[in-house]
C-alpha positions in Angstrom: -27.5 51.5 -14.1 -29.6 53.1 -16.8 -33.0 51.5 -17.4 -34.2 51.2 -21.0 -37.2 53.3 -22.1 -39.1 54.1 -25.4 -37.6 56.8 -27.5 -38.5 60.2 -26.1 -39.4 58.9 -22.7 -37.7 59.9 -19.5 -34.6 57.8 -18.6 -34.3 56.9 -14.9 -30.8 56.7 -13.3 -30.6 54.2 -10.5 -27.7 53.7 -8.1 -27.0 50.2 -6.8 -24.7 49.6 -3.9 -22.8 46.3 -3.8 -20.2 44.7 -1.5 -17.2 43.2 -3.3 -15.2 40.6 -1.5 -11.7 39.9 -2.9 -10.3 36.4 -2.4 -6.7 36.5 -1.1 -4.2 33.8 -1.5 -2.9 31.9 1.5 0.4 33.2 3.0 3.7 31.6 1.9 5.6 30.6 5.0 9.3 29.7 5.4 10.8 27.6 8.2 14.3 26.0 8.5 16.9 24.9 11.0 20.4 26.4 11.4 23.5 25.2 13.2 26.1 27.4 14.8 24.7 30.7 13.4 26.1 32.8 16.2 28.6 35.2 14.7 28.1 38.9 13.8 30.4 41.6 12.7 29.5 45.3 12.8 25.8 44.5 13.2 25.8 42.1 10.3 25.0 38.4 10.9 26.7 35.4 9.4 23.5 34.1 7.6 21.3 36.1 5.3 18.2 34.6 3.7 16.9 36.1 0.4 13.9 35.3 -1.7 14.1 36.5 -5.3 16.8 39.0 -4.1 14.8 40.4 -1.2 16.2 40.1 2.3 14.0 38.0 4.5 16.1 37.7 7.7 19.7 38.4 8.9 20.9 35.9 11.6 21.7 36.5 14.3 22.2 40.2 14.2 19.1 41.5 12.4 16.8 38.9 14.0 17.9 39.8 17.5 18.6 43.5 17.1 22.4 43.1 17.7 25.0 45.8 17.1 28.8 45.6 17.1 30.6 42.3 16.8 30.7 39.1 18.7 29.0 35.7 19.3 25.3 35.2 20.1 25.7 32.4 22.6 22.1 31.2 22.3 23.0 29.8 18.8 26.5 28.5 19.5 27.1 24.9 18.5 23.4 24.0 18.4 20.6 23.5 16.0 18.0 26.3 16.2 14.5 26.5 14.6 13.8 29.6 12.6 10.4 30.8 11.5 7.6 30.8 10.6 8.7 33.7 8.3 6.0 35.2 6.0 7.6 35.6 2.5 4.4 36.1 0.6 5.3 39.6 -0.7 8.5 38.3 -2.2 7.1 35.3 -4.1 6.0 35.5 -7.8 4.1 33.2 -10.1 6.6 30.9 -11.9 10.0 30.1 -10.6 11.3 31.5 -7.3 14.8 31.3 -5.7 15.7 31.2 -2.1 19.4 31.9 -1.2 21.2 31.2 2.1 24.4 33.3 2.1 27.2 34.3 4.5 28.1 38.0 3.9 31.0 37.9 6.4 34.7 37.1 5.7 34.8 34.0 7.9 32.6 31.6 9.9 30.8 28.4 8.9 27.2 27.3 9.4 24.7 24.7 8.4 21.0 24.8 7.3 18.6 21.9 7.0 14.8 21.1 6.8 14.2 24.1 4.6 10.4 24.1 4.1 8.2 26.6 2.2 4.4 26.1 2.4 1.3 27.8 1.2 -1.6 26.5 3.2 -1.5 22.7 2.9 0.7 22.8 -0.2 4.4 22.2 0.2 6.3 24.4 -2.3 9.8 23.3 -1.2 11.1 20.8 1.3 14.9 20.1 1.6 15.6 17.8 4.5 19.4 17.3 4.2 22.0 19.7 5.8 24.0 22.0 3.6 27.0 24.1 4.5 26.9 27.9 4.1 30.1 30.0 4.4 31.7 33.0 2.7 31.7 32.6 -1.1 29.6 29.5 -0.9 25.9 30.3 -0.8 23.2 27.7 -1.0 20.4 28.2 -3.5 17.1 26.3 -3.9 14.3 27.0 -6.5 10.6 26.4 -6.2 7.6 27.0 -8.4 4.2 28.6 -7.9 2.0 26.8 -8.7 3.7 23.5 -8.0 4.2 20.7 -10.5 1.3 18.3 -10.6 0.6 15.2 -12.8 -2.9 15.4 -14.2 -2.9 12.2 -16.2 -0.9 9.1 -17.0 -2.4 6.6 -19.5 -1.6 4.1 -22.2 -3.4 4.0 -25.6 -5.1 0.6 -24.9 -6.2 -1.1 -21.7 -4.8 -4.5 -22.8 -1.5 -4.3 -24.7 -0.5 -6.7 -27.4 2.7 -8.7 -27.3 5.4 -6.9 -29.3 2.9 -4.3 -30.3 4.0 -0.7 -29.9 1.7 1.4 -27.7 1.7 5.0 -26.7 2.2 6.1 -23.1 1.1 9.7 -22.4 1.4 12.0 -19.4 -0.1 15.4 -18.8 0.9 17.9 -16.1 0.4 21.5 -14.9 2.3 24.1 -12.9 6.0 24.6 -12.4 8.6 26.0 -14.8 10.1 24.7 -18.1 12.1 22.8 -19.2 10.4 19.5 -18.2 11.8 16.0 -18.3 9.6 12.9 -18.2 11.1 9.6 -17.3 9.0 6.5 -18.2 9.9 3.1 -16.6 7.8 0.3 -18.0 8.6 -2.4 -15.6 10.6 -4.4 -18.0 14.0 -2.8 -17.5 13.8 -0.5 -20.6 13.3 3.1 -19.3 13.0 6.2 -21.5 13.4 9.9 -20.8 11.9 12.6 -23.1 11.4 16.3 -23.0 7.9 17.5 -22.1 6.2 20.5 -23.7 2.8 22.2 -23.6 1.9 20.3 -20.5 2.4 16.8 -21.9 4.9 14.1 -22.9 4.5 10.8 -24.6 6.6 7.8 -25.7 6.0 4.5 -27.6 6.9 1.1 -26.1 6.3 -2.5 -26.7 6.6 -5.5 -24.4 8.3 -8.8 -25.1 6.4 -11.1 -22.7 2.8 -11.6 -21.7 2.3 -10.5 -18.1 1.4 -7.5 -16.0 3.9 -4.7 -15.6 4.0 -1.7 -13.2 4.8 1.4 -15.3 6.0 4.5 -13.5 6.3 8.1 -14.6 8.5 10.8 -13.1 8.2 14.4 -14.2 10.9 17.0 -13.3 11.0 20.7 -14.0 13.6 23.5 -13.8 12.9 24.0 -10.1 14.7 21.9 -7.5 11.5 21.2 -5.7 9.6 19.8 -8.6 9.7 16.0 -8.8 6.4 14.2 -9.1 5.5 10.6 -10.0 2.6 8.5 -11.1 2.1 4.8 -12.0 -0.2 2.4 -13.8 -0.5 -1.3 -14.4 0.2 -2.5 -18.0 -1.4 -5.9 -18.9 0.1 -7.6 -21.9 -1.8 -10.4 -23.6 
């Protein structure tokens, strides 16, 4: 740091020491369950998990340091928990893809409860079981950051009968394209494309009462499906 001084005066050079702390993001963790993932041929397992094209784990061979060919009896005909696996270095901002694939020429397995978290945030959760066998990989997509609804409102607090009002939603995160589905509580839903973090529609009610309006926003990632709701009072 150079201190200011009158023209012609001596300039003093001062060195200042500072400690800089860099905030690091929380780790991205993968867990899942697999059924009957016991086969391996020439040191290659029947299930490989990849995130954005990067190999995370090979089961059972790579995970258990197996060579040759055979069956890993600990996994035969049973569900096994896998993880936690740290996939932080493979994850990017925006859309990510996780692929479960069988590189062998035979065998059949199942995966379920595929969960990816970052701290307390759930990036992906797929509960149902899916088959993985040669030529039939299973792919899921998830977004960083996740999709979040930041607002859902109607243009007036008390709506007029047969008077068109505007319903507007705002959201952040995830990956385009976005679809917003509005259900107004009167059996007349409407779906529109969202852009620039928002979507809006116009709607009128045919009777004077209170309606529960709901909003669902979906993005290009299979994990992104968020909802919000509000009460519409029609006078």
